N, C-alpha and C positions, 0 to 999 in steps of 0.2 A: 425429510422436514420437507410438507409443502412451502412454494411461497405466501400465500394467507398466513398459515403458522407463523413464518420467519419475521411478520410483519406485526402481529398479537403479541409473540413470547420475546420479539427480542430485548426488551430491556434485561429480561429474565439472562437471552443467552449473552447480552455486552458482561454482564457483572461477571458469568462465571465462565468465560474466554477462555479456553486452553488452546496455549499457540499448537500448532501444525510440526509435523516435523517432514521432511525430502527425506524418503531412504534410496536417495541414488547411490550406486556404485561406489563413489567418492565423497558423500557426501558428508562424512563424519569426519573428512581429513581437510576437506573444502572451509567449514566449520568452526573447526580448531585455527584452521589460518586467520578466516577473515576474525573471530575472536582475538586472539593474539595483536593481529595487527592493528583491529581497534585500539586495544589495549595499550598502547604504544602513547594513543593521543597525537597523530596523524591520519585524520580518517580519509585523506586521499590515497594513503601508501594501502586500501583496504579497497582499493576500487580494479585495478586492470587484472586482467584472467594473468591468474598463474601459470608459470612454466609447466607443461604436462598435464594440465587440467583442456578441459574444452569447455570450448564458449558456452554453449547449453547449458552446460551442466554446472558452470558457474554461474550464470542466469539463474535457475532450477531453482537452485540455496540458497542466490540472495533475496529474488522473489520471495521467496517463503518468511526469510528471514524478514522482508520489509512489512510482508502481509501482518507477521506475526508484531512487531513492534508499533506499527501503525494502528492496529487492532486494540492491543493492550492499552494505549494510551488513550484510545478514544473512550474503552470501557468505564474509565473514570470521569467518563462527564453525561455519562446516564442520564443522572438526575436533571441537568441543564438542557440537553437535548434532548424535547420534546416533542410533540406532534401539536403541541402546543404553541411552545415558544418557537420553534422550527417546524412551519406547516409546508415549508416548501425547501429542498434541498438547494441552496444557495453559499456564493461565494461574494456579499457583501450586493449592492441594490441593483449591480449591472449584468450578473451573472448567475443565473440558473438552470439548474440541471435534470432531466428527466430522465428516466431509468427506463432501459430497454435490453434486453439477450437474446433476442432475434430466436428465442426459443418458447420460454413461458411469456414472454412480454414482448412481443414481435415491433410494435409499434411502442414507442415512446411515454411516458405516462407520466405525471406530475406527482409526484411521493412527497413525503416530510423527509425530514432530514435522517430521523432514524429509522424509516422505512427504508429510505435510499443505502442504508450500511446495512442495515439488516439482511438485503437482496443481496448489496455486492458480497457480504458474509459469505452468504447461501453460493453464491456465484464462482465466489474464487476456491471456497473448499471443493466444491467440485471438480472443478481444471484440478487443483492438488491432486486428488482421492482417484483419479483419472491415467490408469498406467499407459495408456496411449496418449495424451498430454504430457506428461509428466516420468516416462519410464523410468523404473527402477531396478530391471535386469541388467545386469552388463552387457553390454555390444547391443544392447538394444536402440535402434538409435530412435533421436527427436523427429518430431512430426517435422514437415518442410515448412507448415507456419508458424512454428515454434514462437519465435521472436517477435511476430505479429498479436502473438497472445499476449507473452509477457508485457508490450505496447500496451495494448488493452487494460492490462491488467493494473498498470504502472498509473497511467492516465485517470484512472477512477479513484485510485488510492492517493493520487495528486491531491483530486477534490476532496476529499477528506481533510487533507492538510488544510484547503483554503478556506472549506467550511468550519473548522477549527479558529484558525489566524481571524476570520470576519467575524466570527459568530460569539466565542467560545476562552477568546484570549482572556478576557477579566478574569473567567473563572479560573484557566490555567495558573495565572500567577498566584493568586487568593490560593490554589491547592500547593501552590510550590515546584510546578513543573514547568515552567519557563524554562530555564534551562534543557532539559529534557526533553521537551520541543523541539525548540531550536538547533539540540543537536541532531537528534533522530530525523530532523529534516534537512539539512544540511549535509549528512549522508544520503540523505534521499534524492538531493538536487545533484550532487557532483556524483553519483552514479547514473541518473538517470543522462543528464550529459554527457557525462561519458561514451555512454551507448546508443545514443540518439532516441531515446525511448519516447520522450514527451515531444510531438509538437509544439513551435512556438507559440502559437494561439491558446494553446490551453497551458501556458507558464502565466497567462495575463491578468489573473486575478490576484496575485502574489508576484508581478512582472520585480516593483522595487525591491521588493527582500532577498527574491531571484539573483537578481542584478549584482548586490551587494555581495550574495556567497559566492558567489562565481567569482566576482573580482579579488576576493579576498584568497581563494584557493592557496591551499599548501602552507596558511598559516594558521 
């Protein structure tokens, strides 16, 4: 799918979003552990790398999971988040986000929130499908810059959460998804903080909320 097609077809794609799967050698075992730990109710227990699991593979499985959960949540908002209601990707009046990927869009461009998210979906899925970035063959090493790639993904996923909280929280409440959003974001922030995946200045649009989450760690 071309970038332009992504922009025009985003509403359809978001509503029919299908979760991605990372098929690494230990991914099924890792996913089972994550689900079991989260099921116990203590989000923070699901964060540290389990014994016997490589850091990069742990990051790969969790990155895929966070992408899936974030986009599934966003897909419920497509009728509210439109080019007309959200002509610029933003998080309140002080923070606007431009899109650039260094390849198709080498210079940052201003786009609407749904266009930004469409481009983000396309960009992340291309990374997840690239076995040179997310290797699936046993004993095949991850690239040296893998953690940097994960950081870019998390930084941009955070922007989706920031946009949702600032622009669509009322709709989230109307849909009865407030608790779900807060639970997803709490897990996302704990994980990001534990592995230093998002620099402090990126957190600024939701600083107060993030501070409350981290102060309540383990509760």
